[in-house]
C-alpha positions in Angstrom: 39.4 -134.9 98.8 36.2 -136.5 100.1 33.2 -134.2 100.7 33.3 -134.7 104.5 36.6 -132.9 104.5 35.4 -129.9 102.5 36.0 -126.8 104.6 33.4 -124.0 104.8 35.0 -120.6 105.4 32.5 -117.7 106.0 33.9 -114.5 104.5 33.7 -111.7 107.2 33.6 -109.1 104.4 29.8 -109.7 104.4 29.4 -109.8 108.2 27.7 -107.1 110.3 30.7 -104.9 111.3 28.7 -103.3 114.1 28.1 -106.8 115.6 31.1 -108.7 114.4 31.6 -110.8 117.6 28.1 -112.1 117.4 28.4 -113.0 113.7 31.7 -114.9 114.5 30.0 -116.8 117.3 27.1 -117.7 114.9 29.7 -119.1 112.4 31.1 -121.3 115.2 27.7 -122.5 116.2 26.9 -123.3 112.6 29.9 -125.5 112.3 32.2 -123.4 110.1 35.7 -124.8 109.7 37.5 -121.5 109.5 37.0 -117.8 109.0 38.1 -115.9 105.8 39.4 -112.4 106.1 39.8 -110.2 103.0 42.5 -107.6 103.5 42.2 -104.8 100.9 44.4 -101.8 100.5 42.5 -99.6 98.0 45.3 -100.0 95.5 45.4 -103.6 94.3 41.6 -103.6 94.6 39.3 -100.5 94.7 38.2 -101.0 98.4 39.5 -100.8 101.9 38.7 -103.4 104.6 40.3 -105.1 107.5 43.7 -104.4 109.0 45.8 -106.0 111.8 43.8 -104.2 114.6 40.5 -105.7 113.6 42.2 -109.1 113.0 43.5 -108.9 116.6 40.0 -108.3 118.0 38.5 -111.2 115.9 41.2 -113.6 117.1 40.4 -112.8 120.7 36.8 -113.9 120.3 37.2 -117.2 118.3 39.2 -120.4 118.3 38.4 -121.0 114.6 41.5 -120.8 112.3 41.6 -117.6 110.3 42.6 -117.5 106.7 44.0 -114.1 105.6 43.6 -113.3 101.9 45.9 -110.4 101.1 44.4 -108.4 98.2 47.1 -105.8 98.4 49.9 -104.4 96.3 52.8 -105.3 98.7 51.8 -108.5 100.5 55.4 -109.1 101.8 55.0 -106.0 104.0 51.9 -107.5 105.7 52.7 -111.2 105.9 54.9 -111.0 109.0 52.4 -109.0 111.0 49.4 -111.2 110.2 51.5 -114.4 110.8 52.6 -113.1 114.2 49.1 -112.2 115.1 48.1 -115.8 114.5 46.7 -116.2 111.0 46.9 -119.9 110.3 46.4 -119.6 106.5 47.8 -116.7 104.4 47.4 -116.1 100.7 48.5 -113.4 98.3 47.8 -112.6 94.7 50.3 -113.7 92.1 49.4 -110.6 90.1 50.8 -108.4 92.9 54.3 -109.8 93.4 57.4 -110.2 91.3 58.9 -113.1 93.2 56.1 -115.6 94.0 58.4 -118.2 95.6 59.9 -115.6 97.9 56.5 -114.6 99.2 55.5 -118.2 99.7 58.7 -118.9 101.6 58.1 -115.9 103.8 54.7 -117.3 104.9 56.2 -120.7 105.5 59.1 -119.2 107.5 56.4 -118.4 110.2 55.0 -122.0 110.1 51.8 -120.9 108.4 49.9 -122.5 105.5 50.8 -120.7 102.3 48.5 -120.0 99.4 48.5 -118.2 96.1 45.4 -116.4 94.7 44.6 -116.1 91.0 42.0 -113.7 89.5 39.5 -115.2 87.0 41.5 -114.2 83.9 45.0 -114.9 85.3 46.6 -117.9 83.5 46.6 -121.2 85.3 50.3 -121.6 84.5 51.0 -119.6 87.6 49.2 -122.2 89.7 50.9 -125.1 87.9 54.4 -123.6 88.5 53.8 -122.7 92.2 51.8 -125.8 93.2 54.7 -127.8 94.6 55.5 -125.0 97.1 52.0 -124.2 98.4 49.3 -125.7 100.7 46.3 -124.2 98.8 45.5 -122.4 95.7 42.7 -119.8 95.7 40.8 -119.5 92.3 38.8 -116.3 92.4 35.3 -116.8 91.0 34.7 -113.0 91.0 37.0 -110.0 90.3 38.3 -109.1 93.7 37.3 -106.0 95.6 33.7 -106.2 96.7 31.3 -108.7 98.3 28.0 -109.9 96.8 29.2 -110.3 93.2 27.9 -112.8 90.6 29.8 -116.1 90.2 32.0 -116.2 87.1 31.4 -119.6 85.4 34.9 -120.1 84.0 35.8 -121.3 87.6 34.4 -124.7 86.8 36.8 -125.3 83.8 39.8 -123.8 85.6 39.1 -125.9 88.8 38.8 -129.1 86.7 42.1 -128.4 84.9 43.9 -127.6 88.2 42.5 -130.7 89.9 43.6 -132.9 87.1 47.1 -131.4 87.2 47.4 -131.8 91.0 46.3 -135.5 90.8 48.6 -136.2 88.0 51.6 -134.6 89.9 50.4 -136.3 93.2 50.3 -133.0 95.0 48.2 -132.6 98.1 47.2 -129.0 97.5 43.7 -127.7 98.4 41.7 -125.7 95.9 39.9 -122.7 97.5 37.1 -120.8 95.8 36.0 -117.3 96.7 33.2 -115.2 95.2 29.5 -115.8 94.5 29.5 -119.1 96.4 25.9 -119.9 97.4 23.8 -122.9 98.6 22.4 -123.1 95.1 25.7 -123.6 93.3 27.9 -125.2 96.0 27.4 -128.8 94.9 28.6 -128.0 91.4 31.6 -126.0 92.8 32.7 -129.0 94.9 32.2 -131.4 92.0 34.6 -129.2 90.0 37.3 -129.8 92.6 37.0 -127.1 95.3 38.1 -128.1 98.8 37.7 -124.8 100.7 34.4 -122.8 100.2 34.6 -119.1 100.9 31.1 -117.7 101.1 30.1 -114.2 102.2 26.5 -113.1 101.4 25.7 -116.8 100.8 26.2 -117.3 104.6 25.6 -113.9 106.2 22.3 -113.0 104.4 19.6 -114.5 106.6 20.2 -117.1 109.4 24.0 -117.7 109.6 23.7 -121.0 111.4 21.1 -122.4 109.1 22.9 -121.3 106.0 26.1 -123.0 107.0 24.2 -126.2 107.9 22.3 -126.2 104.6 25.6 -125.7 102.7 27.1 -128.6 104.5 24.1 -130.8 103.8 24.2 -129.9 100.1 27.7 -131.1 99.6 27.5 -134.4 101.6 
């Protein structure tokens, strides 16, 4: 994928919850391609975040596509609701489900883009096996649960291997990265094969519009 098609997805986990609508508007003005919503249940990861009600309110104040990242123990219970509320992209963790293909099929049954997410130490074999069924694969570059964590460098090797596999198999599947994505490392991340850049503190700390524009300029 050429760099002008790289998607920037601000992660609302790092937004100002007391002024969420304003932050969303700033993301739009900065030229973000989509918004990223981390849904955490306090079980699969040690944190609680957004639910369907907040998603509904965010959807009312933006036309940007929303990607819902389900960091939950039972994603199949939430997929229908977020799909019906209008989430255009939905991903779940392979570590959380017994039947990966079934969960992918559930997302696709609502006409949504389906993705799987892998933690930094989860074998890439899961991605290889599921790649033919999904639209995107999220490689976590931090351990999920909290914003503002340090980037884990094994992402580069994993992304390279996954990109090689996708090219060899002629599969048009996007690679998404989430965790520790900053203006300083974004060029290297894209060079490793990332197509969708999820960034929280890298965008929301400081001037949101300027940060998105700088990130875009860095990868062109």
